[in-house]
C-alpha positions in Angstrom: 0.0 0.0 0.0 2.8 2.4 0.8 4.5 1.7 -2.5 1.2 2.2 -4.3 0.8 5.7 -2.7 4.4 6.5 -3.5 3.9 5.6 -7.1 0.7 7.6 -7.3 2.4 10.8 -6.1 5.5 10.4 -8.2 3.5 10.2 -11.4 4.2 6.5 -12.1 0.9 5.0 -11.2 0.9 1.5 -12.7 3.2 2.8 -15.4 0.9 5.7 -16.3 2.1 9.2 -16.0 -0.6 11.3 -14.4 -0.8 15.1 -14.8 0.1 17.0 -11.6 -3.3 18.7 -11.4 -5.0 15.3 -11.6 -2.9 13.9 -8.8 -3.8 16.7 -6.5 -7.5 16.7 -7.5 -7.7 13.0 -6.7 -5.9 13.5 -3.4 -8.3 16.3 -2.5 -11.3 14.1 -3.3 -10.0 11.3 -1.2 -9.2 13.6 1.7 -12.6 15.2 1.5 -14.3 11.8 1.5 -12.3 10.7 4.5 -13.0 13.9 6.4 -16.7 13.8 5.6 -17.0 10.2 6.8 -15.2 10.9 10.1 -17.0 14.2 10.5 -20.5 12.6 10.1 -19.5 9.9 12.6 -18.4 12.6 15.0 -21.6 14.5 14.5 -23.7 11.4 15.3 -21.7 10.7 18.5 -21.9 14.3 19.6 -25.5 13.4 20.6 -24.1 11.0 23.1 -21.5 13.5 24.2 -24.3 16.1 24.8 -26.3 13.7 26.9 -23.2 12.6 28.9 -22.3 16.2 29.7 -25.9 16.8 30.7 -25.7 13.8 33.0 -22.4 15.1 34.5 -23.9 18.6 35.1 -27.0 17.2 36.8 -25.3 14.3 38.6 -27.0 11.5 36.6 -25.7 8.5 34.8 -26.8 9.3 31.2 -27.1 6.7 28.5 -25.5 3.5 29.7 -27.8 0.6 28.5 -27.3 0.4 24.7 -23.8 -1.0 24.1 -20.8 -0.8 26.5 -21.0 2.6 28.4 -23.9 3.6 26.1 -21.7 3.9 23.0 -24.3 2.5 20.7 -27.0 4.9 21.9 -26.5 7.2 18.8 -27.2 4.3 16.5 -30.4 3.5 18.4 -31.4 7.1 18.1 -30.7 7.1 14.4 -32.9 3.9 13.9 -35.6 5.6 15.9 -35.6 8.6 13.5 -35.6 6.3 10.5 -38.6 4.3 11.7 -40.8 7.3 12.8 -43.5 8.5 10.5 -42.4 11.4 8.3 -45.3 13.9 8.3 -45.5 16.8 5.9 -48.1 19.4 6.7 -50.9 19.7 4.2 -50.4 23.4 3.4 -46.7 23.4 3.6 -44.4 24.3 0.6 -43.2 20.7 0.0 -40.1 21.4 -2.1 -38.7 24.0 0.3 -39.9 22.0 3.3 -37.7 19.1 2.2 -34.8 21.3 1.1 -34.4 23.2 4.4 -33.0 20.4 6.6 -30.8 19.1 3.8 -29.4 22.6 3.1 -28.5 23.4 6.7 -26.8 19.9 7.0 -24.8 20.2 3.8 -23.7 23.8 4.3 -22.2 22.9 7.7 -20.0 20.2 6.1 -18.7 22.3 3.2 -16.7 24.4 5.7 -14.5 21.4 6.5 -12.7 21.8 3.1 -10.6 24.9 4.0 -9.5 23.8 7.5 -5.8 22.9 7.7 -6.1 19.6 9.7 -2.5 18.3 9.9 0.1 20.6 8.2 2.0 18.9 5.4 2.9 15.3 4.6 6.1 14.3 2.6 5.7 11.4 0.2 8.9 10.8 -1.7 10.0 14.1 -3.1 6.6 15.7 -3.0 4.9 17.6 -0.2 1.1 17.5 0.1 -1.2 19.5 2.3 -3.5 17.8 4.7 -6.2 20.1 3.6 -8.9 19.7 0.9 -8.4 23.2 -0.5 -6.1 26.0 0.4 -7.5 29.1 -1.3 -6.1 32.5 -0.9 -9.4 33.6 0.7 -9.8 30.6 2.9 -10.8 32.7 5.9 -13.5 34.5 3.9 -14.7 31.2 2.5 -15.4 29.8 6.0 -17.2 33.0 7.0 -19.3 33.0 3.8 -20.2 29.3 4.0 -21.1 29.6 7.7 -23.4 32.5 7.0 -25.4 30.4 4.5 -26.8 28.3 7.4 -29.4 30.9 8.0 -31.1 30.0 4.7 -32.0 26.5 6.1 -33.6 28.0 9.2 -35.5 30.6 7.2 -36.7 28.1 4.6 -37.8 25.7 7.3 -39.8 28.3 9.1 -41.3 29.8 5.9 -42.2 26.5 4.2 -43.9 25.1 7.3 -46.8 27.5 6.9 -47.0 27.8 10.7 -46.9 31.1 12.6 -44.7 29.7 15.4 -42.2 28.4 12.9 -42.3 31.7 11.0 -41.6 33.7 14.1 -38.7 31.4 14.9 -37.3 31.9 11.4 -37.6 35.7 11.7 -35.8 35.6 15.1 -33.0 33.4 13.7 -32.5 35.8 10.7 -32.3 38.9 13.0 -30.0 37.0 15.4 -27.6 35.6 12.8 -27.3 38.9 10.9 -26.7 40.8 14.1 -24.0 38.5 15.5 -22.2 38.2 12.2 -21.1 41.9 12.6 -19.0 41.3 15.8 -17.9 37.9 14.3 -16.6 39.6 11.2 -14.8 42.3 13.2 -13.1 39.7 15.3 -12.0 37.9 12.1 -10.8 41.2 10.6 -8.6 41.7 13.7 -6.9 38.4 13.0 -6.6 39.1 9.3 -5.0 42.5 9.8 -2.6 41.1 12.4 -1.5 38.2 10.3 -1.5 40.0 7.0 -3.1 37.1 5.2 -6.4 35.3 4.6 -4.9 31.8 4.1 -5.7 29.6 7.1 -2.5 27.6 6.7 -0.4 30.7 6.8 -2.2 31.9 9.9 -1.4 28.6 11.6 2.2 28.8 10.6 2.6 32.3 12.0 1.5 31.0 15.4 4.2 28.3 15.7 6.8 30.6 17.2 7.4 31.7 20.7 7.6 35.0 22.6 10.4 35.3 25.1 11.5 31.8 24.2 8.6 30.0 25.9 5.2 31.8 25.3 3.4 30.4 22.2 2.6 33.0 19.6 -1.0 32.1 19.6 -3.4 34.9 18.8 -5.4 34.2 22.0 -2.5 35.8 23.9 -2.6 38.9 21.7 -6.4 39.5 21.6 -8.1 37.5 24.3 -11.2 39.7 24.1 -11.6 38.9 20.4 -11.3 35.2 21.2 -14.0 35.4 23.8 -16.4 37.5 21.6 -15.8 35.2 18.6 -16.7 32.2 20.8 -19.9 33.9 22.0 -20.9 34.8 18.4 -20.3 31.1 17.5 -22.9 30.1 20.1 -25.3 32.6 18.6 -24.7 31.5 15.0 -25.2 27.9 16.0 -28.5 28.7 17.9 -27.0 27.3 21.0 -28.2 28.1 24.5 -28.4 30.9 25.8 -29.0 32.1 22.2 -31.6 29.5 21.1 -34.4 32.0 20.8 -35.4 30.6 17.4 -36.6 27.4 19.0 -37.8 28.6 22.4 -40.3 26.0 23.4 -41.9 28.2 26.1 -43.3 30.6 23.5 -42.7 29.1 20.0 -43.5 25.4 20.7 -40.4 24.4 18.8 -39.6 27.3 16.6 -38.6 26.9 13.0 -38.7 23.1 13.2 -42.1 22.7 14.9 -43.7 20.9 11.9 -40.7 18.6 11.3 -40.6 15.0 12.2 -38.5 11.8 11.8 -35.2 12.1 9.9 -35.8 15.7 8.7 -36.1 16.7 12.4 -32.9 14.9 13.2 -31.0 16.6 10.3 -31.6 20.0 11.8 -29.9 18.9 15.0 -27.1 17.1 13.2 -26.6 20.3 11.1 -26.3 22.3 14.4 -23.6 19.9 15.7 -21.7 20.0 12.4 -21.8 23.8 12.5 -20.4 23.6 16.0 -17.5 21.4 14.9 -16.7 23.6 11.9 -16.8 26.7 14.1 -14.7 25.2 16.8 -12.0 24.2 14.2 -12.2 27.7 12.8 -11.6 29.3 16.3 -8.8 26.8 17.0 -7.0 27.8 13.7 -7.5 31.5 14.2 -6.6 31.8 17.9 -5.2 28.5 19.3 -2.5 27.7 16.8 -4.5 25.1 14.9 -2.5 21.8 14.8 0.5 23.3 16.7 1.2 22.5 20.3 4.3 24.0 22.0 7.4 22.0 22.9 6.3 18.8 21.1 8.5 18.1 18.1 5.9 16.2 16.2 3.6 19.2 16.0 6.1 21.6 14.6 6.0 22.8 11.0 9.1 21.0 9.8 7.7 17.6 11.0 6.2 16.1 7.8 6.3 12.3 8.6 3.0 10.4 8.7 3.1 9.9 12.4 3.7 13.7 12.9 0.6 14.3 10.7 -1.4 12.0 12.9 -0.1 13.9 16.0 -1.1 17.2 14.5 -4.6 16.0 13.6 -4.9 14.7 17.2 -3.9 18.1 18.6 -6.5 20.0 16.5 -9.2 17.4 17.3 -8.4 17.8 21.0 -8.8 21.6 20.8 -12.1 21.1 19.0 -13.4 18.6 21.6 -12.5 21.1 24.4 -14.4 23.8 22.6 -17.4 21.5 22.2 -17.4 20.5 25.8 -17.4 24.2 26.9 -20.4 24.8 24.6 -22.3 21.9 26.1 -21.4 23.0 29.6 -22.7 26.5 28.9 -26.0 25.0 27.5 -26.8 23.2 30.7 -25.6 26.0 33.0 -26.9 29.4 31.7 -30.6 30.1 31.2 -31.9 31.4 27.9 -31.9 35.2 27.2 -34.9 37.2 26.3 -34.9 38.3 22.7 -34.4 42.0 23.5 -31.5 41.1 25.8 -30.0 39.1 23.0 -30.2 41.9 20.5 -29.0 44.5 23.0 -26.0 42.4 23.7 -25.0 42.3 20.1 -25.6 46.0 19.1 -24.9 47.8 22.3 -22.1 45.6 23.8 -20.3 43.4 21.4 -20.2 45.6 18.3 -18.6 48.7 20.1 -16.0 46.4 21.8 -15.1 44.7 18.6 -14.9 48.1 16.8 -12.4 49.2 19.4 -10.4 46.0 19.0 -10.4 46.6 15.2 -9.1 50.1 15.7 -6.4 48.8 18.1 -5.2 46.2 15.6 -5.2 48.8 12.8 -3.1 51.2 14.9 -0.6 48.5 15.7 -0.3 47.6 12.0 0.2 51.3 11.2 3.1 51.7 13.6 4.7 48.5 12.3 4.1 46.3 15.4 1.1 44.2 14.6 2.2 41.3 16.8 3.6 43.2 19.8 2.1 41.3 22.7 2.7 44.0 25.3 0.9 46.7 23.4 -1.9 44.4 22.3 -2.6 43.1 25.8 -2.4 46.7 27.1 -5.0 47.8 24.6 -7.2 44.8 25.4 -7.0 45.8 29.1 -7.9 49.4 28.4 -10.9 48.4 26.3 -12.1 46.0 28.9 -11.9 48.6 31.7 -13.7 51.3 29.6 -16.4 48.8 28.7 -16.8 47.8 32.4 -17.0 51.4 33.6 -19.5 52.3 30.9 -21.7 49.3 31.7 -21.5 50.1 35.4 -22.7 53.7 34.9 -25.3 53.0 32.2 -27.0 49.8 33.5 -30.5 50.3 34.7 -33.1 48.1 36.4 -33.8 44.9 34.5 -37.5 44.7 33.6 -39.5 42.9 31.0 -40.8 46.1 29.3 -39.3 48.4 26.7 -37.7 51.4 28.3 -39.5 53.9 26.0 -43.0 52.7 27.0 -45.1 54.9 29.4 -45.3 53.8 33.0 -48.2 51.6 33.9 -50.4 53.1 36.6 -51.9 50.6 39.0 -55.7 50.5 39.0 -57.7 49.5 42.1 -60.8 47.5 41.5 -63.2 46.9 44.4 -63.4 43.3 45.6 -67.1 43.1 44.9 -66.7 44.3 41.3 -64.0 41.6 40.8 -66.2 38.9 42.2 -69.1 40.0 40.1 -66.9 40.0 36.9 -65.7 36.5 37.7 -69.2 35.2 38.1 
C-alpha cells in the first residue's frame, strides 16, 4: 500500500504518467471523502456527548444501556428517527420543506474543506497539504459558507406555513445577521494582524514563541476577540443561551415545529456539524491550529506520517475542548430574552469589537502588529472602559421596553372583581 501511494504521487501509477493537477485533484477528493465520513460519525456521536455532559452537570448516569458505556445509543437514536412517521403538513411548501434540513446539513460540512487539519505530509520528493483546499481567501470562504446556514432555518420556518415556525425563522434571521457583525470584526482583527487570509499561513505564523517560551497564539494577543468570537459562534449555531429561534416556552419548537422523523434529526445534526466547523475555525485563528508548543511532532518541519497524525490529534483535542465548553454552557446558563440578545450584540459586542479593530489597525500602522505587550495593554484598556460604561449606564432589568409609558396601577373593588368573575 505504501509503495502504491508513493507511485501515485511520483506520477508513475501502474506505469501511467498522471498530470500533476489530476494527482492533487484525486488527493483532495480522497481527503474530503475521509473527512466527511469521520465528520459525520463525530456529529452522530456528539448526541451521546451532549447527553453525557448533561448527566455530568445534573449528577446523573446518562445513556448506559445500549452497548458498552452507552456507546451504541446514537445508533439507536438514528434507527428511531428512520422508523418514525415522516409527516409533511398539508399546506406546507413541500419542495422548500424538504430542502431546508438538507441545506443546513450540507452547508455545515462544506466548511471542512478549508480547515488545515495536519500541516504537510512528505511522500517521496513531493509535499502535500492535509487540507482539501487551500484558497487565498480561505478565511472569507469559511465565513461565507457559515453564513449560509441561516437559509436553512428561514426556509424551514417559511415552508412550514406555521406562525410559530415563521416567528422562529424571523428571530433566527435577526439574530444571525446581528451577530455576524462582531464575528466579522473579530476575524478582521486576526486578518490584519496576520496580513493574510490563508488559514494555513495563519497557523504557521502562530508556531513561534515570545520570550522563548510563550506560544505566539493569537489568543495571547487578543483574548477579548477570542471570547467574543466564541460567543458569536454560540449565537450563530443557535445554542443556549442564544436559542431563541426554538424557544419551546413561547414558540413550541420554533422553525422546526412541523418537522418529524429524519428531517427533524437533520436540523440537530446540522447544528452539531456547525459547532464542529466553528470550533475548528476558532482553533485555527486563535489557538495555533494543529500546533502544540514543545512537542517536536507538532512543529511545521515535521512532515512524517506519524507527525501528521499527531497534528490531527492536537487539533481534534482543541475542537473537543471547545465543544465541551459549549455543552457545559448550555446546561448552566438560562436562555436570554430576545431584547437582551439583540442589545448584547448591538450595544455591547459591536462597540467592543470596533475598538479592537481600531487597536489592531493602529498596531499595523506603527509596524508592530504582533507586539504582545501593546496588544494586551490595549485589550485591558478596552475591557476597563467597557466595564466602567456598563456600570454607569446599567438600569433596572425589567420585561418592558424602556420607551413605553409607565403603567399606573388601578384598584378595582373586591365586589366588582367577584361580580366580573361570576
